[in-house]
C-alpha atoms as one frame of an Amber mdcrd trajectory, in Angstrom:
protein
 -32.717 104.654  46.759 -30.831 107.034  44.627 -28.166 106.031  42.338 -25.530
 108.134  43.913 -26.129 106.228  47.276 -25.921 102.929  45.461 -22.772 103.763
  43.768 -21.071 105.082  47.106 -22.225 101.726  48.846 -21.155  99.565  45.833
 -17.773 101.504  46.044 -17.490 101.133  49.597 -17.990  97.117  49.450 -15.390
  96.955  46.925 -13.033  99.102  48.737 -13.402  96.488  52.121 -13.173  93.777
  49.689  -9.992  94.974  48.325  -8.559  95.759  51.907  -9.530  92.294  53.134
  -7.682  91.158  49.962  -4.623  92.765  50.836  -4.535  92.059  54.604  -4.956
  88.257  53.254  -1.677  88.538  51.362   0.480  89.042  54.547  -1.046  86.238
  56.353   1.122  83.435  57.491  -0.334  81.220  54.695   0.985  83.423  51.858
   4.248  82.503  53.175   3.852  78.644  52.784   5.515  77.177  49.569   8.674
  75.461  48.480  11.717  77.307  49.885  13.862  79.491  47.083  16.534  77.553
  45.200  19.091  79.286  47.080  18.419  77.021  49.736  20.041  73.809  49.825
  19.350  70.555  51.581  21.240  67.035  51.865  21.420  63.928  54.549  24.900
  62.619  54.900  25.257  59.048  54.110  21.637  58.756  53.801  21.410  54.878
  52.764  21.300  52.192  55.503  19.511  52.324  58.637  20.346  54.581  61.589
  20.834  57.978  62.646  22.384  60.675  59.733  23.374  64.190  60.012  20.844
  66.370  57.816  21.959  70.023  56.763  20.290  72.891  55.498  22.350  75.636
  53.992  21.089  79.037  53.139  23.041  80.255  49.959  20.402  83.425  49.512
  21.379  86.711  50.678  18.671  87.084  52.710  17.021  85.398  56.026  15.033
  82.152  55.225  12.302  80.321  57.551  12.287  76.885  56.592  11.401  73.459
  57.640  13.346  70.519  55.610  10.817  67.271  55.402  13.101  64.075  55.287
  11.580  60.570  54.029  11.679  58.062  55.966  13.317  60.161  59.059  12.963
  63.005  61.090  12.268  66.444  59.976  13.969  69.329  60.952  11.020  71.551
  62.287  11.160  75.070  61.614  14.076  77.086  61.709  15.392  80.607  60.738
  18.820  80.630  58.754  20.926  83.665  58.291  22.585  84.160  54.951  25.749
  82.013  54.342  25.075  79.573  57.184  23.945  76.146  57.985  21.581  74.335
  60.079  22.457  70.696  61.197  20.386  68.204  62.994  20.004  64.655  63.338
  17.503  62.629  61.682  16.403  59.020  62.254  15.231  56.308  60.239  16.394
  54.396  57.161  17.348  55.131  53.906  16.288  58.893  54.503  16.323  61.682
  51.355  15.480  64.915  51.424  11.900  65.212  50.324  11.454  68.979  50.162
  12.186  72.273  51.758   9.408  74.422  52.491   8.925  78.089  53.972   7.353
  78.327  57.120   6.864  80.747  60.385   9.037  80.653  62.908
């Protein structure tokens, strides 16, 4: 095989690898991770056994899709919250606390 043809094939393979890498960045897995610090969560009256109200507030200037994980309680599920808004949900359990707020795909 000629040197030119080998370089052409190598370049095409490298181009496909770069394209595949670019597509991979846009996949849903790329959105996973911890929500930005402008997303705040809390559980109201978290001590003791019972149902409590939990809140996730979006203090960002963009929409966020998040899942609030509550230790010893019910998680929020994936919700989209507009800037300046809050999502409120009931969490059931004992001594509930915010464990994590993660990005998600609605």
